[in-house]
N, C-alpha and C positions, 0 to 999 in steps of 0.2 A: 524294196525300194528300186524305183527306175532310175536307169541312169540318166542323166541330162545332158542333152547334145550341146557341144560347146559350139557357137557360133563366132563367126568372125567378125569384129566390128571394123567396119571402114570410117574414115574421116568424114564422108557424107551423113554418117551417124550422127556424130555429135557437131557439126558442124552449123553455125549460125549466119544467116546469111542477109544484108541488108539492101534495100531499095538504094537508088541513087540519091533521092531524097531524104529517105531516113539517116544514109551517111551524111549527107551535110547538115541534118540536123545535130548531130554528135558534136559535142565540144573535142578539144582535143585531148583531155584526160579520158575520157568515154572510148576515142578511138586508140590510145593507147592500151587502154584494159582491154579494149575486145583483140588486138592486133596480138597483147602478151596470153591472154587465155587461148586463141586459136592457135598460135605456135606451142604452146604448152601441150594442146591437145594433140597437134602432130607429133612432136617431140614424145608423146610418152607412147603414141601407136607405133611410131617408126621400133622405138625402144623393144615395143612386144612383138617385133615381126608382123604387123599389120597393115603396115603400108610403105610399098616400097616404091610408089611413083609420086613425086611432090604433086599433091592439089594444085590445080590453078588457083583457087583462094590465097594460097601459101605465096606462091611466085608472085602475085597482085600486094600481098601484104609488103612484102621483102622489098619490092619497087617501091613502094609508096612511102615505108618508111625508113629505108636502107639496113644494114645488116641489123635482125635482132638481137644479134648476141652483145652489142656495144650496151654496157651497164647503164649511160648517161640517157638512152632513148625508152627505159623503162617507164612506166605510170608507178610502179614501187619506188623509183628513186626520184621523183618527183619532190619539192620542199612544199610541208603543208598537205600532202595529201596522204589519207587513209583510208584504205580501203578493209571494208570489213567482210570477212568471209562468215557464212552461214554455219 
């Protein structure tokens, strides 16, 4: 068997970007879900040592929504919202 080369994953490999118009078409719940997923992806990469510099997208999301650590600003805490995972 041959050894598989381990390649680093960057934030850009897992990030999803919207155009300005696409972003405007999202409702608040969709924007919060996007924010939560992007921040979770970033957090996972940081914990693995794959992401040393905070990407511009993360900085923008933090500015847009404030501190992502606040529990009342997560899509998971909105009343009546259920998010299904595959």
